[in-house]
C-alpha positions as CSV (number, residue, x, y, z in Angstrom):
1,M,136.6,123.6,96.3
2,R,135.3,119.9,96.2
3,T,137.0,117.3,93.9
4,Q,134.9,115.3,91.2
5,T,136.5,112.3,92.8
6,S,134.6,113.7,96.2
7,T,131.3,114.2,94.7
8,Q,131.4,111.0,93.2
9,A,131.9,109.1,96.9
10,D,129.2,111.8,98.2
11,T,126.8,110.3,95.8
12,A,128.1,106.2,96.4
13,M,127.5,106.9,100.2
14,T,123.9,108.6,99.5
15,I,123.2,105.4,97.2
16,T,124.3,102.7,99.7
17,Q,122.1,104.8,102.4
18,A,119.3,104.6,100.5
19,E,119.9,100.8,99.2
20,T,120.7,100.4,103.4
21,A,117.3,102.1,104.5
22,M,115.0,100.5,102.0
23,T,113.5,96.8,103.0
24,I,112.4,93.7,101.5
25,K,108.9,94.9,101.4
26,D,109.5,97.6,99.1
27,A,110.4,95.2,96.3
28,F,106.5,94.6,96.2
29,N,103.8,96.5,95.8
30,D,100.3,96.6,98.0
31,D,98.4,93.8,95.6
32,E,102.1,91.8,95.7
33,W,102.6,92.2,99.2
34,F,98.8,91.0,100.0
35,L,99.3,88.1,97.9
36,L,102.3,86.8,99.4
37,S,101.1,87.4,102.9
38,A,97.6,85.4,102.2
39,M,98.8,82.4,99.7
40,P,100.0,79.8,102.9
41,G,96.7,80.8,104.4
42,M,94.7,80.1,101.4
43,I,97.1,76.9,100.6
44,G,95.9,75.8,104.4
45,A,92.5,76.5,104.1
46,A,92.4,74.3,100.8
47,M,94.5,71.7,102.4
48,S,91.5,71.5,105.3
49,N,89.1,71.5,102.4
50,A,90.6,68.6,100.5
51,A,88.7,66.2,102.3
52,P,86.1,66.4,105.1
53,S,87.7,66.0,108.7
54,G,84.4,66.6,111.0
55,I,84.2,69.9,113.2
56,I,87.0,69.0,115.6
57,G,89.0,68.3,112.8
58,T,89.0,71.3,111.3
59,I,89.2,73.1,114.3
60,R,92.8,71.0,114.8
61,E,93.7,71.4,110.9
62,M,92.8,75.2,111.3
63,S,95.1,75.5,114.6
64,A,97.9,73.7,112.8
65,G,98.0,75.8,110.1
66,M,98.0,78.6,112.1
67,R,100.4,77.3,114.6
68,A,103.0,76.1,111.4
69,S,102.5,80.2,110.3
70,V,103.7,81.7,113.1
71,H,106.7,79.2,113.8
72,A,108.4,80.2,110.6
73,R,110.2,82.7,112.4
74,E,111.9,80.1,114.7
75,T,112.4,77.6,111.5
76,H,114.0,80.6,108.9
77,P,115.4,82.9,111.7
78,D,117.3,85.1,109.2
79,S,114.6,85.3,106.4
80,E,114.0,88.8,106.0
81,L,110.9,88.2,103.9
82,I,109.0,85.8,106.1
83,N,109.9,88.1,109.3
84,A,108.6,91.0,107.7
85,L,105.3,88.8,106.3
86,L,105.0,87.9,110.3
87,S,106.0,91.3,112.0
88,K,103.2,92.9,114.2
89,A,101.7,95.5,114.5
90,D,102.4,98.7,116.5
91,N,99.5,98.6,118.3
92,W,96.0,96.5,118.7
93,D,94.1,99.4,116.4
94,Q,96.3,98.6,113.7
95,A,96.7,95.0,114.2
96,R,92.5,94.8,114.1
97,N,92.5,97.2,111.1
98,K,94.6,94.8,108.8
99,M,93.3,91.7,109.9
100,A,89.7,93.2,108.8
101,D,91.8,94.4,105.6
102,Y,93.0,90.8,104.7
103,R,89.7,89.2,105.4
104,E,88.0,91.3,103.4
105,R,90.1,91.0,100.3
106,A,90.1,87.5,100.3
107,Q,86.5,87.3,100.8
108,Q,86.0,89.4,97.9
109,R,88.6,87.5,95.9
110,V,86.6,84.6,96.5
111,S,83.2,85.9,95.7
112,S,84.1,87.8,92.7
113,A,86.2,83.6,91.5
114,N,82.2,82.4,92.6
115,I,84.3,79.4,94.3
116,S,81.6,77.3,95.1
117,S,83.5,73.7,95.4
118,R,86.7,72.1,96.5
119,E,88.3,71.8,93.7
120,E,87.7,75.6,93.1
121,L,89.1,76.2,95.9
122,Q,92.3,74.6,95.5
123,A,92.2,75.6,91.9
124,M,92.7,79.2,93.2
125,A,94.9,78.3,96.2
126,I,97.6,76.5,93.4
127,E,97.2,79.6,91.2
128,D,97.9,81.7,94.2
129,C,100.8,79.5,94.9
130,R,102.2,79.9,91.4
131,A,101.9,83.5,91.2
132,A,103.8,84.0,94.7
133,T,106.6,81.6,93.7
134,A,107.5,83.8,90.2
135,L,107.4,87.0,92.7
136,V,110.0,85.5,94.9
137,G,111.6,84.0,92.4
138,E,111.8,87.1,90.3
139,R,112.4,90.1,93.7
140,C,113.9,87.7,96.0
141,S,117.3,85.9,97.1
142,E,117.5,82.2,96.2
143,S,117.6,81.7,100.0
144,E,114.5,83.9,100.8
145,A,112.9,82.2,98.0
146,H,113.7,78.8,99.2
147,A,112.7,79.6,102.8
148,Y,109.4,81.2,101.9
149,K,108.4,77.9,99.7
150,Q,109.4,75.8,102.5
151,W,107.5,77.9,104.8
152,T,104.5,77.1,102.7
153,I,104.5,73.3,102.5
154,D,105.7,73.3,105.9
155,I,101.9,74.9,106.5
156,A,100.3,72.5,103.9
157,L,101.5,69.4,105.1
158,A,100.8,70.4,109.2
159,V,97.5,71.1,108.2
160,A,97.2,67.9,106.5
161,K,98.6,65.9,109.6
162,A,96.3,67.8,112.1
163,A,92.9,65.2,111.7
164,K,92.4,62.0,111.0
165,E,90.0,61.5,108.0
166,G,87.5,58.7,107.9
167,S,87.4,58.0,111.8
168,I,84.7,57.5,114.0
169,L,85.1,59.5,117.0
170,G,89.2,59.2,116.6
171,I,89.6,55.8,115.7
172,G,90.6,54.1,112.3
173,G,90.6,56.7,109.5
174,E,93.9,58.3,107.8
175,R,96.4,60.9,108.9
176,I,96.7,61.5,105.6
177,S,93.8,60.9,102.8
178,A,94.4,60.0,99.2
179,A,92.6,64.0,98.7
180,E,95.2,65.5,100.9
181,R,98.1,63.4,99.3
182,E,97.1,64.8,95.5
183,L,96.9,68.2,96.8
184,L,100.4,67.7,98.3
185,H,101.7,66.3,95.4
186,R,99.9,69.8,93.3
187,I,101.6,72.3,95.6
188,E,105.1,70.5,95.6
189,S,105.2,70.6,91.8
190,T,104.1,74.0,91.5
191,L,106.7,75.3,94.9
192,G,109.5,73.2,93.5
193,V,109.6,72.2,97.1
194,Q,109.4,68.1,98.6
195,S,107.3,67.9,101.9
196,G,109.1,65.0,102.7
197,I,105.5,62.9,101.9
198,L,106.6,59.6,99.8
199,F,103.5,59.0,97.2
200,A,102.6,55.7,95.8
């Protein structure tokens, strides 16, 4: 006959195994996970639209945002959250379906909010940033939350630095415009993370 101590030990082991089997993604529902996945990209889009950069400049900004997003796996190799958010799909069909789903959901959000100006896009991005920051603050460790916030500001800064505003054929202009600096300041305030850019 099994003793009470043995039963308690088995129960403790079962709980431990269940906790080990859980991943950081299990701490969020589907809508919350979508928000965490999409928010840094939304911040990058808002930054790209903060000041006119021309077609070439916009392409550079989009590329810079994508590179900064993927580069997070190298700058934050120990972050379970970032690695989970950037995890690769098992196959091409799964990746294509995931991208299509995220794109459709993002477009629906922008459409339903009747976004028609850069100011409205920035307001939505900042609100998403605030919501995502609250989520990681509640559900993740302090180090995981900090890594996620730093990842977001790194994307915003990379986009801001990618192209000069007000230049003619690449000559003159500002690397980071006043409008981009203002948006960076709002993002910093929301995240509680410094970008390293000095504000006058």
